[in-house]
C-alpha positions, 0 to 999 in steps of 0.5 A: 524467566523475565530475561527470556520474556524481554528477549523474546518480546524484543525479537518479536517487535524487530522481526517485521523490520527485517523484511523491509530494512534489507536490500539495495532500496533500504535507504530509499524506503527509509527516505520514503517513510520519513517523508510520510511522517515529517512532510505530509503528516499533520499532527493537528488533523492526525492524518496524511495530506494528499500532497505537500501542496494540497495540505488541507486535503485528506483522504481516509482511503486509501491514502491514510489507511495505507499510511498506517499499514506502512508505518505501523512497525516504525512510528507506533504512537503516530499510527495509533493516533491515525487509527483513532482519527480513521475511526473518528471519521467513520472508516470502516475498512472500505478500501479495496487495498485491504485485500492485499495488506490486511486480508480483508475479503469484503471487497469482492466483487468489486463495486463502483463508488463515488467520492465524498466529503466526510468533513469539510471546514478549514480542511477537508476529509474525503472518502469513498462510498462503494456500498450502493454501487453496482457490481463492476464486471469489467475489472479485467480491463485494469491492471490494479483490479486484476492484481486485487482479484489475484490476491482475493482468489489466492485467499479463497484457495483458488491458486489457478485463478489467482495466477491467471489474474496476476498474469493478466495484470502483467499482460498490460506491462509494456516495458515501462509500466502497466498500460491499461484502460486508464492510460492517458499518456503517463503511468501511475507509480502506485500500480508498481508498488501494488504489483510487488505487494501482490506478488509477495502475498501470493508467492508469485515469482516475477523474476526480472520484471521486479528489477525493472519495476523497482528501478522505475519506481524508485527513479520517481523518488525525490531527494526529500523522500517523496515519490511522484505520482505519474511518470512518462519514462524512467525519472520522468515525472513532468509536472506531476506532484509527489503525493502520499499514494505513490510514496506509501505504495513504494514503501508497502511493496516491501512490506512483510505479507500479513499472513507471514507476520501472523504465522511467525509470531504465532510459532514464536509464541508457541516456542516461548510458552514451551 
């Protein structure tokens, strides 16, 4: 009986790893995770800095919340420490991206917000406040908000609205990136990862677009594993820096959807009890 339990426990622990370590980009994902853990993670602060160069600037969300999601199955002690630090600095699940990666429905309707410093001394911890913001009704002009709304609608059981919103996001695709209201001569890498992750959750088949996005996204990865924040063409990052946001979204593009993880573990637990 004890042996059976240990075997099942081992299987439960490795199950989440299967989805994110297979495929032609497995080595890219591995290098990106290592960059987050070895380059921008500050053990003293307990968080990942914004970039390698801006190593005294730390964002609670979305950077460090997302890092905790990306690394939870690989560096459990590190993520445990990160969760404690997020709580210590007052993070309360405010990130819009919790819709996609944690199933949190509290972030719609979208509101405008402002950045503020949580802590400032020899390093700065920053966050966003949306609690007093006005409802942002023009979200359909932004591809990333369309993706988030698509996931929100799917979680609410409104599949028709979900498909409509993911296809609205796709309408901004110009063959190289999502060119929406924010476009200023270059594309955001994080939108590529967010799109793939959103499609994973809602089960949307983005067909050949997925291959194009993966090719572009990973062309922005440096040899050390970090991913550049913006680009103008395949492998063309200009003067932009590698940052935590782009790197973590490149990892999360392949993460097993949260509902899948819970559902499959529940089935395995029931099977073991029987």
